[in-house]
Rosetta silent file (secondary structure, phi, psi, omega in degrees, C-alpha in Angstrom):
SEQUENCE: MSPPKDPTDLGTMSTEDLLARRRALADEVGDAQRVLAGSLVEQSRRCGKPGCSCAGGAGHGPYSYFSPRQVDRGRLRYVPARLVSVVHRYLERGGEVEVLLAEISAINVELLARRELT
SCORE:     score description
SCORE:     0.000 S_00000001
   1 L     0.000  135.768 -179.394   -3.869  -28.386   19.178 S_00000001
   2 L   -77.663  153.190  179.808   -4.783  -29.528   22.656 S_00000001
   3 L   -67.500  148.601 -179.233   -7.957  -28.240   24.306 S_00000001
   4 L   -64.884  143.345  175.983   -7.516  -25.272   26.618 S_00000001
   5 L   -73.404  148.559  174.517   -7.115  -26.049   30.292 S_00000001
   6 L   -70.966  119.489 -177.570   -9.817  -24.872   32.646 S_00000001
   7 H   -56.086  -25.974  179.394   -8.326  -21.788   34.379 S_00000001
   8 H   -71.416  -21.355  178.103   -9.878  -22.912   37.666 S_00000001
   9 H   -78.956  -16.535 -175.481   -7.720  -26.070   37.528 S_00000001
  10 H   -61.284  -33.570 -179.371   -4.495  -24.068   37.385 S_00000001
  11 H   -66.164  -20.556 -179.703   -4.520  -23.555   41.149 S_00000001
  12 H   -92.874   -8.859 -178.523   -4.316  -27.302   41.700 S_00000001
  13 L   -84.919  148.232  175.523   -1.318  -27.789   39.391 S_00000001
  14 L   -70.888  159.208  177.678    2.242  -27.790   40.673 S_00000001
  15 H   -59.178  -41.106  179.131    4.523  -24.953   39.651 S_00000001
  16 H   -61.309  -41.953  178.276    6.600  -27.395   37.603 S_00000001
  17 H   -65.989  -38.627  177.680    3.479  -28.567   35.769 S_00000001
  18 H   -63.006  -44.235  179.832    2.433  -24.963   35.114 S_00000001
  19 H   -65.010  -38.874  177.938    5.842  -24.123   33.674 S_00000001
  20 H   -66.564  -41.409  178.457    5.790  -27.248   31.494 S_00000001
  21 H   -63.834  -42.369  179.630    2.286  -26.431   30.274 S_00000001
  22 H   -61.658  -42.364  177.752    3.350  -22.851   29.487 S_00000001
  23 H   -62.813  -42.826 -179.935    6.339  -24.105   27.471 S_00000001
  24 H   -63.653  -41.195  178.246    4.126  -26.544   25.552 S_00000001
  25 H   -65.323  -41.625  178.860    1.612  -23.800   24.748 S_00000001
  26 H   -62.056  -37.337  176.415    4.385  -21.460   23.596 S_00000001
  27 H   -64.473  -37.206  178.959    5.613  -24.218   21.280 S_00000001
  28 H   -67.871  -32.666  177.391    2.088  -24.542   19.863 S_00000001
  29 H   -60.206  -45.899  175.737    1.984  -20.803   19.148 S_00000001
  30 L    54.431 -137.988 -178.361    5.020  -21.308   16.949 S_00000001
  31 L   -76.003  109.557 -177.265    5.329  -18.973   13.988 S_00000001
  32 L   -98.235   21.352 -179.271    2.803  -16.213   14.603 S_00000001
  33 L   -76.119  -23.414 -174.536    3.543  -14.313   11.395 S_00000001
  34 L  -108.295   62.656  178.540    0.503  -15.655    9.563 S_00000001
  35 L  -131.152  150.467  172.398   -2.345  -14.451   11.756 S_00000001
  36 L  -135.657  145.365  174.646   -5.145  -11.944   11.356 S_00000001
  37 L  -118.292  114.650 -178.560   -7.592  -10.606   13.932 S_00000001
  38 E   157.788 -148.443 -179.949  -10.878   -9.504   12.443 S_00000001
  39 E  -147.940  159.429  177.473  -13.437  -10.866   10.053 S_00000001
  40 E  -107.665  124.295 -178.183  -14.026  -11.465    6.388 S_00000001
  41 E  -124.257  155.129  175.619  -17.226   -9.955    5.026 S_00000001
  42 E  -114.529  137.336  179.112  -18.888   -9.915    1.632 S_00000001
  43 E  -140.409  150.758  171.280  -20.579   -6.837    0.220 S_00000001
  44 E   -99.898  152.509 -177.801  -22.109   -5.785   -3.051 S_00000001
  45 E  -128.064  152.326  172.870  -21.322   -2.354   -4.478 S_00000001
  46 L  -105.656  134.402 -174.574  -23.031    0.094   -6.774 S_00000001
  47 L   -80.676  -22.390  178.831  -20.795    1.701   -9.381 S_00000001
  48 L    89.700   -1.691  178.954  -22.766    4.934   -9.664 S_00000001
  49 L   -76.422  129.303  178.365  -23.014    4.904  -13.461 S_00000001
  50 L   -62.711  137.057  177.547  -26.424    6.078  -14.665 S_00000001
  51 L    86.809   -6.569  178.719  -28.322    3.297  -16.360 S_00000001
  52 L   -72.523  146.543 -178.655  -26.252    0.469  -14.880 S_00000001
  53 H   -63.704  -19.959 -178.662  -28.272   -2.495  -13.696 S_00000001
  54 H   -72.919  -21.353 -175.069  -26.728   -2.157  -10.226 S_00000001
  55 H   -62.009  -34.125 -177.176  -28.487    1.174   -9.644 S_00000001
  56 H  -112.450   12.438 -174.232  -31.848   -0.419   -9.016 S_00000001
  57 L  -143.641 -137.815 -169.598  -30.878   -3.806   -7.763 S_00000001
  58 L   -74.014  -19.905 -178.383  -28.431   -6.045   -6.087 S_00000001
  59 L    88.770  177.213  178.385  -25.260   -4.241   -7.097 S_00000001
  60 E   -86.636  149.040  177.125  -21.977   -5.652   -8.343 S_00000001
  61 E   117.411 -153.963   10.088  -20.298   -8.452   -6.483 S_00000001
  62 E   -76.300  152.162  177.072  -20.357   -9.732   -3.875 S_00000001
  63 E  -113.513  151.524 -179.755  -16.791   -8.716   -3.102 S_00000001
  64 E   -94.994  141.001  178.770  -14.777   -9.818   -0.076 S_00000001
  65 E  -136.778  142.595  174.579  -13.444   -7.345    2.476 S_00000001
  66 E   -95.967  130.684  176.586  -11.328   -7.772    5.581 S_00000001
  67 E  -111.543  107.160 -178.618  -12.515   -5.896    8.665 S_00000001
  68 E   -67.211  147.370 -177.629   -9.692   -5.559   11.214 S_00000001
  69 L   -71.701  -43.815 -174.022  -10.611   -6.072   14.843 S_00000001
  70 L  -124.564  -58.389 -176.309   -8.630   -3.200   16.375 S_00000001
  71 L   -66.241  135.237 -178.222   -6.161   -1.321   14.183 S_00000001
  72 L    51.656   40.971 -177.237   -7.916    1.070   11.781 S_00000001
  73 L   -49.690  134.094  177.077  -11.216   -0.115   13.198 S_00000001
  74 L    92.752  -13.021 -179.465  -14.069    0.370   10.779 S_00000001
  75 L   -94.955  115.768  178.150  -11.938    0.504    7.650 S_00000001
  76 L   -82.680  141.938  177.705  -12.659   -2.354    5.292 S_00000001
  77 E  -118.110  126.708 -179.916   -9.857   -3.587    3.073 S_00000001
  78 E   -61.691  137.637  177.617  -10.656   -5.194   -0.253 S_00000001
  79 E  -117.599  113.275  177.168   -9.537   -8.832   -0.548 S_00000001
  80 L   -59.876  148.544 -177.097   -8.930  -10.068   -4.098 S_00000001
  81 H   -53.025  -36.304 -177.743  -10.627  -13.400   -4.848 S_00000001
  82 H   -68.631  -14.974 -179.044   -7.244  -15.140   -5.130 S_00000001
  83 H  -106.752   -2.231 -176.849   -6.445  -14.226   -1.488 S_00000001
  84 H   -58.753  -44.888 -178.896   -9.778  -15.098    0.164 S_00000001
  85 H   -67.165  -33.854  176.928   -8.655  -18.605    1.148 S_00000001
  86 H   -64.970  -44.885  179.154   -5.366  -17.205    2.524 S_00000001
  87 H   -61.838  -41.667  176.508   -7.274  -14.660    4.626 S_00000001
  88 H   -56.681  -46.811 -179.559   -9.531  -17.465    5.920 S_00000001
  89 H   -63.371  -42.551  179.963   -6.452  -19.458    7.011 S_00000001
  90 H   -64.635  -40.045  178.322   -4.863  -16.413    8.683 S_00000001
  91 H   -65.406  -42.851  179.003   -8.101  -15.650   10.546 S_00000001
  92 H   -62.847  -45.456  179.083   -8.417  -19.253   11.710 S_00000001
  93 H   -64.695  -36.367  176.736   -4.806  -19.306   12.877 S_00000001
  94 H   -59.949  -41.413  177.035   -5.342  -15.964   14.605 S_00000001
  95 H   -64.471  -40.765  178.586   -8.177  -17.486   16.634 S_00000001
  96 H   -63.047  -43.963 -179.190   -6.030  -20.477   17.577 S_00000001
  97 H   -64.977  -38.758  177.829   -3.172  -18.223   18.715 S_00000001
  98 H   -58.493  -43.807  179.952   -5.584  -16.106   20.786 S_00000001
  99 H   -63.034  -44.709  179.477   -6.760  -19.208   22.669 S_00000001
 100 H   -62.665  -45.336 -179.486   -3.183  -20.298   23.326 S_00000001
 101 H   -65.910  -33.509  177.493   -2.116  -16.834   24.513 S_00000001
 102 H   -64.590  -39.780  178.712   -5.143  -16.597   26.813 S_00000001
 103 H   -70.757  -39.925  175.946   -4.128  -19.828   28.507 S_00000001
 104 H   -59.137  -42.738  178.604   -0.489  -18.728   28.765 S_00000001
 105 H   -62.698  -41.870  178.660   -1.704  -15.506   30.381 S_00000001
 106 H   -62.663  -39.992  177.065   -3.875  -17.446   32.856 S_00000001
 107 H   -63.665  -43.047  179.403   -0.866  -19.582   33.802 S_00000001
 108 H   -63.958  -35.340  176.347    1.228  -16.430   34.281 S_00000001
 109 H   -63.385  -43.384  178.415   -1.476  -14.960   36.534 S_00000001
 110 H   -63.658  -43.365  178.124   -1.370  -18.115   38.659 S_00000001
 111 H   -62.982  -38.775  177.089    2.438  -18.007   38.794 S_00000001
 112 H   -63.515  -42.947  179.240    2.287  -14.335   39.792 S_00000001
 113 H   -60.856  -31.671  177.421   -0.182  -15.154   42.557 S_00000001
 114 L   -85.228   -3.217 -176.328    2.329  -17.724   43.820 S_00000001
 115 L    63.979   33.018 -177.522    5.139  -15.146   43.489 S_00000001
 116 L  -124.130   20.207  179.092    6.876  -17.565   41.123 S_00000001
 117 L   -68.396  124.714 -179.699    6.538  -15.728   37.807 S_00000001
 118 L  -123.433    0.000    0.000    9.792  -16.108   35.885 S_00000001
């Protein structure tokens, strides 16, 4: 993935260059089905059984949980160990797509300012 353009440089680019850059960024976005926005956290849990070693100590786990950024904010979703690496990849790809979309949006703002948004 190419580094993001400095939004202040967009004003110096020709309209043709802006449109070409926007097309290239859209191509980099590609398949956006495998993205997540949020974070992966680890927590230990106490089972609540009297006499269990977790009652007075570290708890069971740690277990992995996905914390969504916006939808159902605050609700953690358990992530089975076999899916932790998949969630990591989706989160990483989500960050990459966010950067690309931010640059596409900046280009569209510049095109709008020029009255050339298509």
